[in-house]
C-alpha positions as CSV (number, residue, x, y, z in Angstrom):
1,M,0.0,0.0,0.0
2,K,1.4,3.4,-0.9
3,A,2.1,5.7,2.0
4,P,-0.5,8.3,1.1
5,D,-3.2,5.6,1.2
6,A,-2.2,4.3,4.6
7,P,-4.0,7.0,6.7
8,T,-7.1,6.7,4.4
9,A,-7.2,2.9,5.0
10,A,-6.7,3.4,8.8
11,L,-9.6,5.9,8.9
12,R,-11.8,3.7,6.8
13,D,-11.2,0.8,9.2
14,A,-12.0,3.1,12.2
15,L,-15.3,4.2,10.6
16,F,-16.2,0.6,9.8
17,A,-15.7,-0.3,13.5
18,A,-17.6,2.8,14.7
19,C,-20.5,1.9,12.4
20,S,-20.8,-1.7,13.7
21,Q,-19.9,-0.5,17.3
22,S,-17.2,-3.1,17.4
23,E,-15.2,-2.1,20.5
24,Q,-12.3,-4.5,19.8
25,S,-11.8,-3.2,16.3
26,F,-12.3,0.5,17.2
27,S,-9.7,0.2,20.0
28,K,-7.1,-0.8,17.3
29,A,-7.7,2.6,15.7
30,L,-6.7,4.4,18.9
31,T,-3.3,5.4,20.2
32,A,-1.9,3.2,23.0
33,R,-2.7,5.8,25.6
34,N,-6.3,6.3,24.4
35,A,-6.8,2.5,23.9
36,D,-6.0,1.9,27.5
37,T,-8.5,4.5,28.7
38,F,-11.1,3.3,26.2
39,A,-10.9,-0.2,27.7
40,H,-11.8,1.2,31.2
41,L,-14.6,3.5,30.1
42,T,-18.2,2.4,31.0
43,P,-19.9,0.4,28.3
44,S,-22.3,3.3,27.5
45,A,-19.3,5.7,27.2
46,R,-17.5,3.4,24.8
47,V,-20.6,3.2,22.6
48,G,-21.2,6.9,22.9
49,L,-17.7,7.7,21.6
50,M,-18.2,5.4,18.5
51,K,-21.5,7.0,17.8
52,R,-19.8,10.4,17.4
53,F,-17.9,9.2,14.4
54,V,-20.9,8.1,12.3
55,L,-23.7,10.2,13.9
56,L,-26.0,7.1,14.3
57,N,-27.5,5.8,17.5
58,E,-27.8,2.1,16.6
59,P,-25.1,-0.4,15.5
60,G,-25.1,-0.7,11.8
61,K,-23.7,-2.8,8.9
62,P,-20.8,-1.1,7.1
63,S,-20.0,-1.5,3.5
64,L,-17.8,0.2,0.9
65,L,-19.7,1.8,-1.9
66,P,-18.4,1.9,-5.5
67,T,-17.8,5.5,-6.6
68,G,-16.4,7.2,-9.6
69,S,-14.4,9.7,-7.7
70,G,-12.0,7.1,-6.2
71,R,-12.7,8.4,-2.8
72,P,-13.7,5.8,-0.2
73,T,-17.4,6.0,0.6
74,I,-18.7,4.0,3.5
75,Q,-22.4,3.2,4.0
76,C,-23.5,2.5,7.5
77,E,-26.9,0.9,7.4
78,T,-29.0,0.6,10.6
79,P,-32.6,-0.5,11.2
80,A,-33.5,3.2,11.6
81,G,-31.7,4.5,8.5
82,A,-28.4,4.7,6.8
83,A,-25.6,7.2,6.5
84,E,-22.8,7.7,4.0
85,L,-19.3,8.8,4.9
86,Q,-17.0,9.9,2.2
87,I,-13.3,10.3,3.0
88,G,-11.4,13.0,1.1
89,G,-7.7,13.2,0.2
90,A,-5.1,13.0,2.9
91,E,-2.8,15.9,3.7
92,I,0.3,14.4,5.3
93,S,3.1,16.2,7.1
94,D,5.7,14.0,8.8
95,N,3.8,11.9,11.4
96,L,0.5,13.7,11.1
97,A,-2.3,13.3,8.5
98,F,-5.6,15.2,8.1
99,L,-8.5,13.9,6.1
100,P,-11.9,15.6,5.4
101,V,-14.9,13.4,5.9
102,E,-18.4,14.3,4.7
103,V,-21.3,12.6,6.5
104,R,-24.8,12.6,5.0
105,E,-28.0,10.6,5.0
106,A,-27.9,7.8,2.4
107,T,-31.1,9.1,0.8
108,D,-29.8,12.7,0.5
109,T,-29.0,13.5,-3.2
110,T,-28.7,17.3,-2.7
111,G,-26.3,17.4,0.2
112,A,-28.8,19.2,2.5
113,S,-28.0,16.9,5.4
114,A,-24.2,16.9,4.8
115,I,-21.9,17.5,7.8
116,R,-18.2,18.1,7.0
117,V,-15.5,17.4,9.6
118,Q,-11.7,17.0,9.4
119,M,-10.2,13.9,11.0
120,G,-6.6,13.9,12.3
121,L,-4.4,10.9,12.5
122,V,-0.9,10.4,14.0
123,R,1.7,7.8,13.1
124,E,2.5,5.5,16.1
125,K,4.9,2.6,15.5
126,N,4.3,2.7,11.8
127,D,0.5,2.5,12.2
128,W,-1.9,5.5,11.8
129,K,-4.1,6.1,14.8
130,L,-7.0,8.6,15.4
131,L,-5.8,11.9,16.8
132,S,-8.6,14.4,16.5
133,V,-12.2,15.0,15.4
134,G,-12.6,18.4,14.0
135,L,-11.0,20.8,16.4
136,V,-11.3,18.4,19.3
137,L,-8.2,16.5,20.3
138,L,-9.0,12.9,21.0
139,D,-7.4,12.8,24.5
140,L,-9.5,10.1,26.2
141,P,-7.7,10.3,29.6
142,A,-8.7,13.9,29.9
143,L,-12.2,13.5,28.4
144,A,-12.9,10.5,30.6
145,F,-13.3,12.7,33.7
146,E,-16.0,14.8,32.0
147,W,-17.8,11.7,30.7
148,D,-17.6,10.0,34.1
149,A,-19.2,13.0,35.9
150,A,-22.0,13.2,33.4
151,E,-22.4,9.4,33.4
152,M,-22.6,9.3,37.2
153,E,-25.4,11.7,37.4
154,S,-27.4,9.5,35.1
155,T,-26.5,6.2,36.8
156,E,-27.2,7.6,40.3
157,R,-30.7,8.7,39.2
158,M,-31.3,5.3,37.7
159,A,-30.1,3.6,40.9
160,I,-32.7,5.5,43.0
161,D,-35.3,4.5,40.4
162,G,-34.1,0.9,40.7
163,L,-34.6,0.9,44.5
164,K,-38.1,2.3,44.1
165,K,-39.0,-0.4,41.5
166,I,-37.7,-3.2,43.8
167,A,-39.7,-1.8,46.7
168,E,-42.9,-1.7,44.5
169,A,-42.2,-5.3,43.3
170,V,-41.7,-6.5,46.9
171,E,-45.0,-5.0,48.0
172,S,-46.8,-6.5,45.0
173,Y,-45.3,-9.9,45.8
174,R,-46.3,-9.5,49.5
175,H,-49.9,-8.6,48.5
176,T,-50.1,-11.6,46.1
177,Y,-48.4,-14.3,48.2
178,S,-48.8,-13.0,51.8
179,R,-45.1,-13.0,52.4
180,L,-41.9,-11.4,51.3
181,P,-39.8,-12.9,48.5
182,E,-36.7,-14.7,49.7
183,S,-34.5,-13.0,47.1
184,L,-34.6,-10.6,44.2
185,A,-34.5,-13.5,41.8
186,K,-38.0,-14.5,43.0
187,L,-39.3,-11.2,41.6
188,G,-37.9,-11.8,38.1
189,P,-39.3,-13.5,35.1
190,P,-40.5,-17.1,35.5
191,P,-38.6,-19.9,33.7
192,R,-39.3,-20.1,30.0
193,G,-42.5,-21.9,29.4
194,S,-43.7,-21.5,33.0
195,A,-46.5,-19.3,34.4
196,T,-45.7,-16.6,36.9
197,G,-45.5,-17.8,40.5
198,P,-43.7,-17.4,43.8
199,D,-40.4,-18.5,42.3
200,G,-40.7,-16.2,39.3
201,A,-43.3,-13.5,39.9
202,G,-42.5,-11.5,36.8
203,L,-42.5,-8.2,38.7
204,L,-38.9,-7.2,37.8
205,E,-36.9,-7.2,34.6
206,S,-34.2,-9.9,34.5
207,D,-31.2,-7.5,35.1
208,L,-32.7,-5.9,38.1
209,A,-33.7,-9.2,39.5
210,S,-30.1,-10.4,39.1
211,G,-29.0,-7.5,41.3
212,I,-27.0,-5.5,38.7
213,R,-28.2,-2.7,36.5
214,N,-26.7,0.4,34.9
215,G,-23.5,0.3,36.9
216,Y,-25.0,-0.4,40.3
217,K,-25.3,-3.5,42.4
218,F,-28.6,-4.1,44.4
219,R,-28.9,-6.0,47.6
220,Y,-32.2,-7.0,49.2
221,V,-32.3,-8.2,52.8
222,I,-35.2,-9.3,55.0
223,S,-34.9,-7.6,58.4
224,G,-36.1,-9.4,61.5
225,G,-35.6,-13.0,60.4
226,S,-39.2,-13.6,59.1
227,N,-40.7,-13.1,55.7
228,L,-44.3,-13.9,56.7
229,G,-47.2,-11.4,56.7
230,A,-47.5,-7.7,56.6
231,P,-45.3,-7.0,59.7
232,A,-42.2,-8.5,58.0
233,K,-39.7,-5.8,57.0
234,Y,-36.8,-5.5,54.5
235,E,-34.0,-3.3,53.4
236,V,-32.7,-2.6,49.9
237,A,-29.3,-1.1,49.1
238,A,-27.6,0.0,45.9
239,T,-23.8,0.5,45.6
240,P,-21.7,1.5,42.6
241,E,-20.4,-1.4,40.6
242,T,-17.2,0.6,40.0
243,Y,-16.8,3.3,42.5
244,G,-15.8,6.7,41.0
245,R,-16.9,5.6,37.4
246,T,-20.4,4.2,37.6
247,G,-21.3,6.2,40.7
248,R,-20.1,7.7,43.9
249,R,-23.1,7.6,46.2
250,S,-24.5,4.5,47.8
251,F,-28.2,4.4,48.3
252,F,-30.3,2.7,51.0
253,R,-34.0,2.1,51.6
254,D,-34.7,1.5,55.3
255,T,-37.4,-0.7,56.8
256,N,-39.8,2.2,57.0
257,G,-39.5,3.1,53.3
258,G,-37.1,6.0,53.8
259,L,-34.5,6.6,51.1
260,H,-30.9,7.6,52.0
261,G,-27.8,8.5,50.0
262,A,-24.2,9.3,50.7
263,D,-20.7,8.9,49.4
264,R,-19.6,5.7,51.1
265,Q,-16.5,5.1,49.0
266,G,-18.3,2.2,47.4
267,A,-19.5,0.6,50.7
268,V,-23.1,-0.2,51.5
269,G,-25.2,2.7,52.8
270,S,-27.3,2.8,55.9
271,E,-30.3,4.6,57.5
272,V,-28.0,7.2,59.2
273,D,-27.1,8.6,55.8
274,P,-28.9,11.8,54.7
275,H,-32.5,11.4,53.4
276,I,-33.2,11.9,49.7
277,E,-36.4,12.3,47.8
């Protein structure tokens, strides 16, 4: 492959990986420093980064379209629609290369939806790696702090919502079976082909019933040693799966239904923590 074509091929492969949301392939397009950070991002942050390159929300099927211009044109086809990404000629200076990319809807014949951005690549150990998108330097270690902060706000809100859903499911179970469930698993979907019952009440989605959802781990405990009747009580806790990345605060629902939250450095919360709505 001629030297001027190498950055073009590297960018083409990166866009193919971004279209299909292949984390393993996309990581190969990153510098060593960025690849290491990429591997430690939350799953949604990794997907979010790849989406930025093709401007599509769903994973797609990439293909190379035949064109008369000789410029590589990638089509990324998803169930919701398709986009075309045309790579322009590379400007190479020593270990840097800059390539214009035009992104448009596949059905756009006039260019009304076209977005143009310049991609930067850097040569690292004889391979070309992604360096920048437009004017934004692709410095994942620095960007990760911003993404983690925004991500944690969302995951913490979802953790509180998860505690409330578990409590509602427990109360529905109690009302139906006159006792508390022995575990979260009892609140989940019944075995395939079986009707709902005390061992699979169908009151929670499978991930929440397994005790893990959106970066938080959930723990359900019967308090008082008895699960029989209305007087029986329980506690529910939610702790970050990866403290400092998927969340900072631990959440706790006490036996009286009060919600509490505090930064416990990843440990389980308690009823002495501040109340939250």
